[in-house]
C-alpha atoms as one frame of an Amber mdcrd trajectory, in Angstrom:
protein
-207.229-133.909-143.923-203.499-134.253-144.348-201.648-137.108-142.691-197.887
-136.982-142.357-195.841-140.028-141.496-192.837-139.677-139.281-190.565-142.172
-137.618-190.758-142.159-133.829-186.962-141.867-133.752-187.082-138.472-135.504
-187.267-135.369-133.365-190.743-134.125-132.408-191.674-130.553-133.304-194.534
-128.390-132.068-195.883-128.018-135.606-196.097-131.812-136.113-199.778-131.727
-135.261-201.411-134.624-133.454-198.828-137.336-132.841-200.150-140.904-132.825
-198.019-144.030-132.577-199.405-147.047-134.449-197.292-149.962-133.241-197.976
-152.905-130.934-194.567-152.717-129.293-193.050-149.620-127.721-189.934-148.590
-129.701-186.613-149.278-128.000-184.627-146.349-126.714-187.485-143.825-126.932
-188.884-142.420-123.712-192.534-141.446-123.547-191.425-137.883-122.810-189.192
-137.738-125.892-191.890-139.246-128.123-194.330-136.456-127.189-197.309-138.534
-128.302-200.936-137.575-128.071-201.978-141.185-128.338-200.675-144.729-128.731
-203.032-146.878-130.808-201.350-150.247-130.505-204.603-152.098-131.227-204.690
-150.576-134.737-201.236-151.855-135.703-200.947-155.081-137.712-201.743-158.124
-135.596-198.910-160.215-134.225-199.877-163.080-136.539-199.704-160.812-139.587
-196.387-159.301-138.516-194.889-162.757-137.932-196.152-163.987-141.295-194.702
-160.942-143.101-191.343-161.169-141.309-190.057-158.044-143.128-189.940-159.976
-146.395-190.169-157.469-149.289-191.602-160.184-151.537-194.606-160.457-149.198
-195.260-156.712-148.946-198.068-156.564-151.530-199.968-159.349-149.759-199.151
-157.875-146.324-200.642-154.541-147.415-203.831-156.262-148.606-204.195-158.261
-145.391-203.506-155.247-143.177-206.156-153.209-145.000-208.609-156.036-144.288
-207.676-155.859-140.605-208.126-152.086-140.578-211.654-152.356-141.986-212.598
-154.274-138.831-211.123-151.524-136.617-212.773-148.390-138.053-214.470-147.600
-134.749-211.068-147.424-133.012-209.858-144.690-135.389-212.939-142.500-135.896
-211.886-140.022-133.234-208.681-139.212-135.161-210.540-137.349-137.900-212.858
-135.351-135.662
């Protein structure tokens, strides 16, 4: 299965495939109609505690990635339907 990443602010195209937003907060300035999402999986995004700890600090990215992967392992059941 191929997964393509695309920013929500980029234009949606019919050949994008299934469009899933993984973010806890709805992006500013983007209407639900413009986003053309199939699903919004906010519960799969990094937790608020992890996001606050990371604080967009590039020096923390390696550790953030490790911690987020640990969070994702606990959420496998919430993502199973994406690959079926």
